[in-house]
C-alpha positions in Angstrom: -95.2 -132.0 -138.2 -98.9 -132.5 -138.6 -101.4 -129.7 -140.0 -104.8 -130.0 -138.4 -107.5 -128.9 -141.1 -110.6 -130.3 -139.6 -111.8 -127.7 -137.2 -115.4 -128.3 -138.0 -115.0 -131.8 -136.5 -113.6 -130.6 -133.3 -111.1 -127.8 -132.2 -108.0 -128.1 -130.1 -108.2 -127.0 -126.6 -107.0 -123.4 -126.1 -104.2 -123.4 -123.7 -106.1 -120.5 -121.9 -109.3 -122.7 -121.6 -107.1 -125.6 -120.1 -105.6 -123.0 -117.6 -109.1 -122.2 -116.5 -110.2 -125.8 -116.2 -107.1 -127.1 -114.1 -108.2 -125.8 -110.7 -111.5 -127.5 -110.9 -109.7 -130.7 -111.9 -107.3 -130.6 -109.1 -108.2 -128.8 -105.8 -111.6 -127.0 -106.5 -113.4 -130.3 -106.7 -116.5 -129.5 -104.6 -120.0 -130.5 -105.7 -121.7 -127.1 -106.7 -124.9 -128.3 -105.0 -123.3 -128.6 -101.7 -123.6 -125.7 -99.1 -120.1 -126.0 -97.6 -117.3 -123.8 -98.8 -116.0 -126.3 -101.4 -119.3 -126.5 -102.9 -119.8 -122.9 -103.0 -116.4 -122.2 -104.7 -117.5 -124.6 -107.4 -120.7 -123.0 -107.8 -119.3 -119.5 -108.2 -116.9 -120.8 -110.9 -119.9 -122.2 -112.7 -122.0 -119.1 -112.2 -119.1 -117.0 -113.8 -119.2 -119.5 -116.6 -122.7 -119.0 -117.1 -122.4 -115.3 -117.4 -119.6 -115.6 -119.9 -121.7 -117.8 -122.1 -124.7 -115.4 -121.8 -122.5 -112.4 -122.6 -121.3 -114.1 -125.7 -124.9 -114.8 -126.9 -126.3 -111.3 -125.6 -128.4 -113.3 -123.2 -129.1 -113.3 -119.3 -127.3 -115.8 -117.3 -130.6 -117.4 -116.2 -131.4 -118.1 -119.9 -128.4 -120.6 -120.2 -128.8 -124.4 -119.2 -125.6 -126.5 -119.1 -125.8 -129.8 -120.8 -123.4 -132.7 -121.6 -122.9 -131.9 -125.3 -124.7 -130.0 -128.1 -126.6 -133.1 -129.2 -128.2 -133.2 -125.8 -129.0 -129.5 -126.1 -130.6 -130.0 -129.3 -132.7 -132.9 -128.0 -133.7 -130.9 -125.0 -134.9 -128.1 -127.1 -136.9 -130.1 -129.6 -138.3 -132.8 -127.3 -138.7 -130.2 -124.5 -140.9 -128.1 -126.5 -143.0 -130.8 -127.7 -143.3 -132.4 -124.3 -146.6 -134.3 -123.6 -148.7 -132.3 -126.1 -151.5 -134.0 -128.2 -150.2 -135.4 -131.5 -152.7 -133.1 -133.3 -150.9 -130.1 -131.9 -147.3 -131.1 -132.8 -146.0 -129.8 -136.2 -142.3 -129.3 -136.4 -140.5 -127.7 -139.2 -136.9 -128.1 -139.9 -134.6 -128.3 -143.0 -133.3 -131.2 -145.2 -129.6 -130.5 -144.2 -129.7 -130.3 -140.5 -127.2 -132.1 -138.4 -128.2 -135.7 -137.4 -128.9 -134.6 -133.9 -131.9 -132.8 -135.2 -132.9 -134.9 -138.0 -132.8 -138.1 -136.0 -134.5 -136.5 -133.0 -137.3 -135.3 -135.6 -137.6 -138.9 -136.8 -137.9 -140.2 -133.3 -140.8 -137.7 -132.7 -142.5 -138.7 -136.0 -142.8 -142.3 -134.4 -144.6 -140.6 -131.4 -147.1 -138.9 -133.7 -145.6 -135.6 -134.5 -145.7 -134.2 -138.0 -142.4 -133.0 -139.4 -141.9 -130.9 -142.5 -138.3 -130.7 -143.9 -137.7 -127.7 -146.1 -135.6 -128.0 -149.1 -132.5 -126.0 -150.0 -131.1 -124.4 -153.0 -127.7 -125.8 -154.7 -126.0 -123.1 -152.3 -127.2 -124.8 -149.3 -129.5 -122.0 -148.2 -133.0 -122.2 -146.7 -135.4 -119.8 -148.5 -137.5 -118.0 -146.0 -140.5 -118.0 -148.6 -140.5 -121.9 -148.2 -140.8 -121.6 -144.5 -143.6 -119.2 -144.6 -145.7 -121.4 -146.7 -144.9 -124.4 -144.7 -146.3 -123.0 -141.4 -149.4 -124.4 -140.2 -151.9 -123.6 -137.4 -150.4 -126.4 -135.2 -146.7 -125.5 -136.0 -144.9 -125.2 -132.5 -141.3 -125.2 -133.3 -139.2 -124.5 -136.3 -135.4 -125.6 -136.1 -132.9 -124.4 -138.6 -129.1 -124.3 -138.2 -127.1 -121.2 -138.1 -124.3 -122.8 -140.3 -124.1 -126.1 -142.0 -121.4 -128.5 -140.8 -120.7 -130.0 -144.1 -120.6 -127.1 -146.6 -120.3 -124.2 -144.0 -123.3 -122.2 -145.6 -124.8 -119.6 -143.2 -128.4 -119.5 -143.0 -130.8 -116.3 -142.8 -131.7 -116.9 -139.3 -133.0 -113.5 -138.4 -135.4 -113.6 -141.2 -136.4 -117.2 -140.5 -137.0 -116.6 -136.9 -139.0 -113.3 -137.6 -141.3 -115.3 -139.8 -141.7 -118.0 -137.2 -142.3 -115.5 -134.4 -144.9 -113.6 -136.4 -146.8 -117.0 -136.7 -146.6 -117.7 -133.1 -144.4 -120.6 -133.0 -140.8 -121.1 -131.2 -137.7 -121.0 -133.3 -134.6 -123.1 -132.3 -131.3 -122.5 -133.8 -128.5 -125.2 -133.9 -125.5 -122.9 -133.4 -122.9 -125.7 -132.8 -121.0 -125.1 -136.0 -121.4 -121.2 -135.8 -121.0 -119.9 -132.2 -117.8 -118.1 -131.7 -117.2 -117.8 -135.5 -120.0 -115.3 -136.5 -122.0 -113.0 -134.1 -125.3 -114.3 -132.9 -126.9 -111.8 -130.5 -130.2 -112.7 -128.8 -131.0 -109.3 -128.0 -131.6 -108.6 -131.8 -132.2 -112.2 -133.0 -135.9 -113.4 -132.4 -134.6 -117.0 -131.6 -136.2 -118.7 -128.6 -133.6 -121.6 -128.2 -130.1 -122.0 -129.3 -127.8 -124.9 -128.6 -124.0 -125.0 -128.7 -121.1 -127.1 -127.9 -117.7 -126.3 -126.2 -115.5 -128.6 -128.4 -116.4 -126.6 -131.5 -115.4 -123.5 -129.6 -111.8 -124.4 -128.6 -113.3 -125.8 -125.3 -113.4 -129.2 -123.9 -115.5 -132.3 -125.0 -118.3 -133.4 -123.2 -119.9 -130.1 -122.3 -122.8 -127.9 -124.2 -125.3 -125.5 -123.5 -128.9 -124.4 -124.5 -130.1 -121.0 -124.5 -133.8 -120.7 -123.4 -135.4 -117.4 -123.9 -137.2 -116.3 -120.6 -140.9 -117.5 -120.7 -140.1 -120.5 -122.8 -141.1 -123.8 -120.8 -139.4 -126.8 -121.5 -140.1 -130.6 -120.4 -137.0 -132.0 -119.0 -135.4 -135.2 -120.5 -133.4 -136.0 -117.4 -135.1 -136.3 -113.9 -133.3 -136.4 -110.8 -132.0 -133.7 -108.3 -133.3 -130.5 -110.0 -129.9 -129.1 -111.1 -130.0 -126.4 -113.9 -133.3 -125.0 -112.4 -135.0 -128.5 -112.9 -134.6 -128.6 -116.7 -131.5 -130.8 -116.6 -130.8 -132.9 -113.6 -127.4 -134.4 -112.9 -124.4 -133.0 -111.1 -122.8 -130.5 -113.3 -119.4 -131.0 -115.0 -117.8 -128.0 -113.4 -114.4 -128.2 -114.9 -115.9 -128.6 -118.6 -118.3 -125.7 -117.7 -115.5 -123.5 -116.6 -113.5 -124.3 -119.7 -116.7 -123.5 -121.9 -117.2 -120.3 -120.0 -113.4 -119.2 -120.7 -113.9 -120.3 -124.4 -116.9 -118.0 -124.7 -115.1 -115.1 -123.2 -112.1 -115.6 -125.6 -114.3 -116.1 -128.6 -116.3 -112.6 -127.6 -113.0 -110.8 -127.4 -111.3 -112.2 -130.4 -114.1 -113.4 -132.9 -113.6 -110.5 -135.4 -109.8 -110.6 -135.7 -110.1 -114.6 -135.9 -112.8 -114.3 -138.7 -110.8 -111.8 -140.8 -107.6 -113.8 -140.6 -109.5 -117.1 -141.4 -111.3 -115.7 -144.4 -108.0 -114.4 -145.8 -106.3 -117.7 -145.3 -109.5 -119.5 -146.7 -109.6 -117.5 -149.9 -105.9 -117.8 -150.4 -106.0 -121.6 -150.1 -108.9 -121.8 -152.5 -107.3 -119.3 -155.1 -104.0 -121.3 -154.8 -105.2 -124.8 -155.5 -108.0 -123.9 -158.1 -105.2 -122.1 -160.1 -102.8 -125.4 -159.7 -105.4 -128.0 -160.2 -108.2 -127.5 -163.0 -111.5 -129.1 -162.0 -111.7 -128.0 -158.3 -115.1 -126.8 -157.4 -116.7 -125.4 -154.4 -119.8 -126.8 -152.6 -122.1 -124.2 -150.9 -122.7 -120.5 -151.1 -119.6 -118.7 -152.5 -119.3 -116.2 -149.8 -122.2 -116.6 -147.2 -120.1 -119.4 -145.4 -118.1 -119.7 -142.2 -114.9 -118.0 -142.0 -112.4 -121.0 -142.2 -114.7 -123.4 -144.1 -114.3 -125.1 -147.5 -116.2 -127.9 -148.9 -114.5 -128.9 -152.4 -115.0 -131.3 -155.2 -112.5 -132.5 -157.7 -114.1 -133.2 -161.2 -113.2 -136.6 -162.5 -111.9 -137.9 -158.9 -115.4 -137.9 -157.0 -115.0 -141.5 -156.5 -111.6 -141.2 -154.9 -112.4 -139.0 -152.0 -111.4 -141.8 -149.5 -108.0 -142.2 -151.3 -107.5 -138.6 -151.3 -108.2 -138.4 -147.4 -105.7 -141.2 -146.9 -102.9 -139.6 -149.1 -103.4 -136.2 -147.3 -103.4 -138.0 -144.0 -100.0 -139.7 -145.0 -98.6 -136.2 -145.9 -99.5 -134.9 -142.4 -102.8 -133.3 -143.2 -106.0 -134.0 -141.1 -109.0 -133.3 -143.4 -112.5 -135.0 -143.7 -115.1 -135.8 -146.1 -118.3 -134.2 -144.9 -119.4 -134.4 -141.2 -117.3 -136.3 -138.6 -120.7 -137.7 -137.3 -121.1 -139.3 -140.8 -117.8 -140.9 -140.8 -119.2 -144.5 -140.2 -121.0 -143.9 -143.7 -118.2 -142.2 -145.5 -118.6 -144.4 -148.6 -122.2 -143.4 -149.0 -123.2 -140.1 -150.7 -123.5 -137.1 -148.3 -127.2 -136.6 -147.4 -126.5 -132.9 -147.3 -125.0 -132.8 -150.8 -127.9 -134.8 -152.1 -130.4 -132.6 -150.6 -128.7 -129.8 -152.4 -129.4 -131.3 -155.7 -126.0 -133.0 -156.5 -126.0 -136.4 -158.0 -124.7 -139.3 -156.1 -121.3 -139.2 -157.7 -120.6 -135.6 -156.8 -122.3 -136.0 -153.3 -119.8 -139.1 -152.5 -116.7 -136.9 -153.6 -116.3 -133.9 -151.2 -113.2 -132.8 -149.2 -114.1 -130.6 -146.2 -111.2 -128.4 -145.3 -111.7 -126.3 -142.1 -109.3 -123.9 -140.8 -109.1 -122.7 -137.2 -107.4 -120.4 -134.6 -104.2 -122.2 -134.6 -103.9 -122.7 -138.3 -100.8 -121.0 -139.7 -99.9 -119.1 -142.9 -97.2 -121.7 -143.3 -99.4 -124.6 -143.1 -101.7 -123.0 -145.7 -98.7 -122.7 -148.0 -97.5 -126.2 -147.5 -101.3 -127.5 -148.4 -101.2 -125.4 -151.6 -97.8 -126.7 -152.6 -98.5 -130.3 -152.0 -102.2 -130.3 -153.3 -101.4 -130.9 -157.1 -98.8 -133.3 -156.3 -101.2 -135.4 -154.3 -104.1 -135.2 -156.8 -101.5 -136.2 -159.4 -100.6 -139.3 -157.5 -104.2 -140.7 -157.9 -103.1 -143.5 -160.0 -103.4 -147.4 -160.0 -100.1 -147.6 -158.1 -101.6 -146.1 -155.0 -104.6 -148.6 -155.1 -102.8 -151.2 -153.1 -101.7 -148.8 -150.3 -105.3 -147.6 -150.1 -106.5 -151.0 -149.8 -104.1 -151.9 -147.0 -105.1 -148.7 -145.1 -108.7 -149.6 -145.3 -108.1 -153.0 -143.8 -106.1 -151.8 -140.7 
């Protein structure tokens, strides 16, 4: 039986979410823009989902725009704010450890004349508010800082960063893809103007996301067409996926506190168990200001064997990762996040990311603690041939 310890890459679909989606995959197939009864049923389901997402965020339903992914939501936030403004008026601030959806969008904006400042982080993966304050310029239009990092799980001081940004008169975007449903994010108290999320990190389906847009914030659309989503995101909506996201948001709101407490307990027990059994295990990122089920580990003396470790764990029935799933095509390269945190290329190449989730069991954690020293101890030359064969498949 396999054990899934890669919930930051994607989460399994909650059976309750699947149940909510099924009617819209079968009989309730109307186009929500149609005026007949079938279309109105689809529209009602979609608007109920919008209310559920808004409630999770402490927002109003008309502040939620549905997209096809978290990446699209991020692109809409960044490019939509910049729009067609003059190059001299376009300064954006982000951090050096953002997800590629932010960093690559910023790189594309730079090619079009936007000035981008990338804030450094400390060895704990945290952005210092003072660094943001000193980087703001008269023409700063947007600051984009993630709520929690996808590689090391570090939770950023979003409220303080957003307050500094608002006091300056700029807009604040938060990439909350990793954080939504795991930690509270309430727009009634957070001075955040834009927030992006993705259903598949929330025990919902792949292929649907959302962007929170505070009332009064204007965005230039990326996709032009029939004017859906109040003209900000044209295209026929993915009704089944949106209803799945809505149900996932409602479940998260009801169960977040209990899930978080359980995951923190399992995470800390797992870390204590493997560090006691194997000397040389060390933690990347802030020791406690991190997502509830998130661990990013290094193994002293074996940093160059992270890929072998992943394959050995895979053979033993455990799905883990090395850093971000979006960076899997560059798995042999040092992690850009860890390099930005000040780690040398050897350590930055050798991380193991273990992310527990809603359906992780105590028995699975016990089994991992039991096999961890055995797998680490098996990193010998006799495994090299097997590793090479797996890499060629």
